[in-house]
N, C-alpha and C positions, 0 to 999 in steps of 0.2 A: 504494499499500500504506499502511495506517495501523493503528495499535493499535486492536484491536477488530474488525477485518475478518475475517469468517468466510470461510475458504478450504477447498479440497480439495486433498490432497497428490497429485501427479501422478507421483512417482518414489519408489523405495525400497520397503521391505517394508511401509510403511504406506500405500502408494498406494490412493486411493479413499476415505480417511477424512477426516473433517471436523476442522479445527483452527481456532484463533483466534491471530492475531498479538497477542503480548504485549509485544514490544519490537522496535525497529529498530536494526540494527547497520550502518548505512551504506546504500550504493546497491545493494548485491547481496544482502545477508543480513539475515534477520529471525529472531526467536525465536518458536517455535510451541508451543502446548500445546493439550491436548483430550483428550477421552475417547477411550481407544484410540491416543493419539498421545503418545509420549514427548516431554517438554519438551526442545527442542534447537535448535540453529541450522539454518536452512534457507535454501537459495538461492531467491530469489523466482522464478526460472525454473521452479522444481519446484512451484509453488502455482498453482492456479486460483482467483482471488478470486470469491466469490459476492456477491450483492446484499445479503445480510444483514450488518449491523454491530451489535455489542453494546457497551454502555457498560462498559468495564473500565478500570482504572487500568494506567498502564505498569508492566510487571513484575508483574502480578498473579499470585498463586500459582495452582497447578493446581486447588486446591479451589475458589478464587473463580471460576476459569474454567468449572469443571464446574457450580457453582451458577448461574452466570449464563446459560449455555447451557440449562440445565434450565428456568429461569424464563421464557426466551424461546420455549420450546417447540422448540428446535432439536435437542435430544437426548432420547431416551426414557430415563426412569428404569429402571434395570435392577433387577429383583427377582430374588433368588435362586430358582432352580427348585427345586420339590420333587420328588424322585424317589420313586416308590412303594417302600415298604419291602419288601424281600425277605423271603419266608418262611424261618424258620430250620429247618434240617433237624433232625429228631429223631435224636439220636445214641444212643438207647437200645438 
């Protein structure tokens, strides 16, 4: 495990989501962050490392992580969906 390694969370309510290691807290824990993943301490046993690695600084901000993943093409840029406007009822 290393800073910048892209992983998939295996446990918890964020299971299945991609994240990036932003700091290492010893032999068992790392700090992860990513789109859809809250920045938090995570047990390395709950992560599946992927082949991809991004160049980020240790302790990078959530915004830096998001920008780096988008630039690497690992995360889709989400655009707000436009809902069709509902017709207004005539109250006459």
